[in-house]
C-alpha positions in Angstrom: 30.4 142.4 96.3 28.4 141.3 99.0 27.5 138.1 96.5 31.1 136.8 96.5 30.9 137.2 100.7 28.1 135.8 101.3 29.2 132.2 100.5 32.1 132.8 102.4 30.1 133.8 105.8 28.2 130.7 105.0 31.3 128.3 104.6 33.3 129.6 107.9 30.8 129.7 110.8 31.6 132.3 113.0 33.7 130.5 115.4 36.9 129.6 113.0 36.6 133.0 111.5 37.4 134.3 115.6 40.0 132.0 115.9 41.3 133.1 112.4 41.3 136.7 113.3 43.1 135.3 116.4 46.0 133.8 115.2 46.5 136.6 113.1 46.5 139.0 115.6 49.0 136.8 117.8 51.2 136.3 115.0 51.6 140.3 114.5 52.4 140.4 118.3 55.1 137.5 118.3 56.8 139.2 115.3 57.1 142.4 117.0 58.1 140.5 119.8 60.5 138.5 118.2 62.0 142.3 116.6 62.2 143.4 119.5 64.2 140.9 121.1 66.7 140.6 118.3 67.2 144.4 118.3 67.5 144.6 122.1 70.1 141.0 121.8 71.8 142.3 119.4 73.1 145.4 120.8 74.1 143.5 123.9 75.8 141.1 122.3 78.2 143.3 120.2 77.9 145.2 123.3 79.5 142.1 125.1 82.1 141.4 122.1 83.2 145.1 122.8 84.0 144.7 126.2 80.9 146.5 127.7 79.1 144.4 129.3 80.5 140.6 130.8 79.3 137.5 129.7 76.7 135.8 132.0 77.8 132.6 131.4 81.6 133.1 132.1 80.9 135.3 135.1 82.8 133.1 138.0 84.7 130.7 135.4 87.9 131.0 133.9 88.7 131.7 130.3 89.2 128.3 128.1 92.1 127.5 126.5 91.8 127.3 122.7 92.6 124.0 120.6 95.9 125.8 119.7 97.0 126.7 123.3 96.1 122.8 124.9 98.4 121.1 122.1 101.0 124.0 122.3 101.6 122.7 125.9 101.2 119.1 125.4 103.1 118.6 122.4 106.2 117.8 124.4 104.2 114.6 125.6 103.4 113.1 122.1 105.7 110.8 119.8 105.9 108.5 117.3 107.2 105.8 115.4 106.9 103.5 112.3 109.0 101.3 110.0 109.5 101.9 106.3 111.5 99.7 104.1 114.5 100.1 101.7 115.7 98.0 98.8 119.1 97.4 98.5 121.6 96.9 95.5 121.8 93.0 96.2 117.8 93.1 96.3 117.4 92.6 99.8 114.8 94.8 101.5 115.9 96.7 105.0 113.7 98.0 107.3 114.1 101.1 109.4 112.4 101.9 112.4 112.4 106.0 113.6 111.4 107.3 116.6 109.8 110.6 116.4 109.1 113.6 119.2 106.5 116.5 117.9 107.6 119.4 120.1 110.6 120.2 117.5 110.3 117.0 115.1 113.3 115.4 116.8 114.0 111.7 115.2 115.0 110.6 118.8 116.3 107.1 117.3 116.7 105.1 114.3 118.0 102.1 113.5 118.1 98.9 110.5 117.8 95.7 110.6 116.6 92.7 108.0 114.8 91.1 110.5 113.0 93.1 112.2 110.5 91.3 115.7 109.1 92.9 118.7 112.0 92.1 120.4 114.3 93.9 118.3 111.4 96.8 118.3 110.8 97.1 122.3 114.8 97.3 122.9 114.9 99.9 120.2 113.0 102.0 122.7 114.9 101.6 125.7 117.5 102.9 123.3 115.3 106.1 122.8 114.7 107.6 125.6 116.7 106.1 128.3 116.7 107.0 132.4 113.4 107.8 132.6 112.8 110.1 129.5 110.3 109.0 127.9 106.8 110.9 126.5 103.8 109.8 127.8 102.4 109.0 124.8 103.5 107.2 121.4 101.4 107.1 118.6 101.3 103.8 116.3 100.3 101.9 113.1 98.4 98.1 114.0 101.5 95.8 112.5 102.4 92.6 114.0 105.2 93.9 115.0 104.7 95.4 118.0 103.1 91.9 119.7 103.3 91.5 123.6 106.8 91.8 124.1 106.6 95.7 122.8 103.9 96.3 124.8 105.2 95.2 128.1 107.7 97.3 127.7 105.7 100.1 126.9 104.3 99.7 130.3 106.8 99.3 132.2 107.9 102.4 130.6 105.3 104.8 131.3 104.2 104.9 127.6 100.6 104.6 126.8 100.2 104.0 123.1 98.1 105.2 121.1 96.8 102.7 118.2 96.0 104.5 114.8 93.3 103.1 112.7 93.5 100.2 110.2 95.0 101.5 107.0 95.2 105.1 107.7 99.0 106.6 107.7 97.1 109.9 107.8 96.2 109.6 111.9 100.0 109.3 112.3 101.0 112.1 110.1 104.6 113.7 111.9 106.3 110.7 111.2 105.2 109.8 107.9 106.4 113.2 106.9 109.7 112.7 107.8 109.7 109.0 106.4 108.9 111.0 103.2 111.6 113.5 103.6 114.6 110.8 104.0 112.9 109.2 101.1 112.3 112.2 98.9 115.7 114.2 100.2 118.2 111.4 101.0 117.6 107.5 99.9 115.3 108.2 96.4 119.2 109.3 95.1 121.5 106.5 96.5 122.4 103.3 96.2 122.1 101.4 99.7 124.7 97.9 99.6 123.7 96.7 102.2 123.0 98.0 106.3 126.2 100.0 107.0 126.2 102.1 103.8 122.3 102.6 105.5 122.8 103.6 108.6 125.8 106.3 107.1 123.4 107.4 104.8 120.9 108.2 107.4 123.8 109.7 110.0 124.8 111.9 107.3 120.9 113.3 106.5 119.8 113.5 110.2 122.8 115.8 111.2 121.8 117.9 108.3 117.8 117.9 109.2 119.0 118.2 113.6 121.1 121.3 112.5 120.0 123.1 108.9 116.7 121.7 107.6 114.0 124.3 108.6 110.0 123.4 109.4 107.2 126.0 108.8 105.8 124.6 112.0 108.9 125.7 113.7 108.6 129.2 112.5 111.0 127.7 109.4 113.9 127.3 111.6 115.5 124.2 112.6 114.7 120.7 115.4 117.9 122.4 117.3 117.2 126.0 117.3 119.7 128.2 115.2 121.3 131.3 116.2 120.7 134.5 113.5 123.6 135.3 111.7 124.5 139.0 112.0 124.4 140.6 108.3 128.0 141.4 109.0 129.2 137.8 109.5 130.9 138.0 106.2 130.0 136.3 103.1 127.6 134.1 102.7 128.4 130.5 101.2 127.1 127.7 100.7 128.0 124.3 102.8 127.1 121.0 101.5 125.8 118.0 102.8 125.7 114.2 101.6 128.2 115.1 99.0 126.2 118.7 97.4 123.0 116.5 97.0 121.7 118.7 100.1 123.2 122.3 101.4 122.5 125.3 103.7 124.1 128.9 103.3 125.3 130.7 106.2 127.5 133.6 106.7 131.4 133.0 106.9 134.0 135.9 107.7 136.4 136.1 105.4 139.9 134.1 105.6 
């Protein structure tokens, strides 16, 4: 209908119409070029994933390790320590200091005191890692017990402190997990009378923990690796620990 086209021609001059037509043509060319680019590079990426075409960005560079590989290679140099409180039957509060190595979830040291100090805590580090056997990093919280004397001992032993954020126990998860196991699997079911009884309970539980308690992160093995027993080794029997509070199963030949 000519009557409808004439107002448009009057409203849009020739230069503006030429610009619109040019933009439309370039947009079509850009769309075709983009589609061709995706088709070409899509085939190239698919071939690179299949191993047919080398990645130019990695040519001449060694492959980078994964995060899991990095942690596996350095976990033997990681440790953590923390305190937790245990009430007694006589309404005293005892403090337990736990030191954990991360590689095999081994509790390398544990001790009990009613009056913890920075000097006492520093001495626990010396007992945990004698003869230059200390790891490179130790993770701890911001408790005031880790004073200048404790920090000086850490530096003298060549240990670098990794201090977690305030009120963030999830940043020190391994030792917190062990403390939770000590509570749920042992101390919550026993009466603690004094420091001697608490040490005895901890020693008995840690003997079970290191030799028989399995961990998913260790492929269901214990901190001290166990041998796989043959099905022909005898009958399966239950061996009690902590008076029957915990137990493990093993094969024993008939007497």
